[in-house]
N, C-alpha and C positions, 0 to 999 in steps of 0.2 A: 466805883460802880457796883451796883448790885445786879441781881438777876430779876428784880422787880421792876415794873412799870406801872405808869397811869395812863389810862387812854381817855380822852375827853371827847364825848359825844354829845351833840345838841339833840333835842327832839321836840315835837311841837306842843307836847302836854305831859303832864306828870304821869298819867296812865301809860302813855307809849313808852316813856322812859322806864317806867316799872315794868311793864311788859318784855322791854329788851333786857333789863337787868335780870330779871327773873329766869328768863331763857339763857342767857349767857351763865348765871352762876350756876343753875342746874346742870348744864352740860359741862361744868368745871372748866369753862374757858376764862372765868373770872373768879377771884375769890369773894369779891363783893362790889356792889355798885351804890354809890351814893348819889341821890337825886336834889339837886339845888334849883329851888323853884324861883321864880321872878326875874329871869333873865329878860332884857329886851335887846333885840338884835338888830342892827342897822347894816344892812349890806346890799350890795349890787347883784341882781338876778335877772337874767335875760333883758339886760339893757336899762333896767329900771331900778332905782333906790327903793328898798323894801324897810320896813319899820314893823316887825312882828314879835310876839311875846314867844319865848321859848323856855326850855329848862335845860339845865346841863347835867349829864349824867357823868360820874367819875367811876372808872372801872379800875379796880387793882387786879394785876396778873402777873405772870412770868413773861419776860421778853420773848422766850422762844414760842409763845403763844400767841403772839401779835397778829401773824398773818391769818391763822385760822379764826382768831376773833374778830379781825377786820372783814373777812369775808362772810361771817355769820351775821355781823353788824349791817352790812351791805344788803345781804339777804333778805333780813326782817324789817329794815328801816323803810319809813313811808317816804322818805326824801329820795329823788332821784341822785343826788349827790350829798349823801350824808357826811357831815364832819366827823372824821375818825383822824385824831391826832395822837402820836405816841409821845409821852414824856418820860425819859429814863429817870430812875430814881438814883442820884449818886449815894445817899446814906439814908440810914434810917434807924429806927429802933429794932434790934436784932430779932426779939421774939416776934414782933409784928411781921417783919419780912419773912421769916420762917413760916408764919401762918399763912401768907399769901401763897408761898411755895406749897405749904401741904394742902391747901384747900382747891389748888387747882391740879388739872391732870398733867402727867408727863406729856410733854411733846412727842409726837408720832415719829 
């Protein structure tokens, strides 16, 4: 297991995902954010099945920053219940993993 994680966040538009990514990278809560357009999400919300376009934001950060990152996403996100899922990284290219750690702030 490494100290790096990926955090998955869906957003309504590419612009909103970019706004989230920029704020999180500038605050050094994430090393980078990749925006994947073209998602189609089918889900149940408030008793109805929804079928909506979305984008996926993949954030790379350190495990110790998950809680402050999650809190900031919830604060900035337009959804009442945003998707914020942590995926632990078991292994990876060592220089890239080091870059993630070097590009994020040390936890408080």
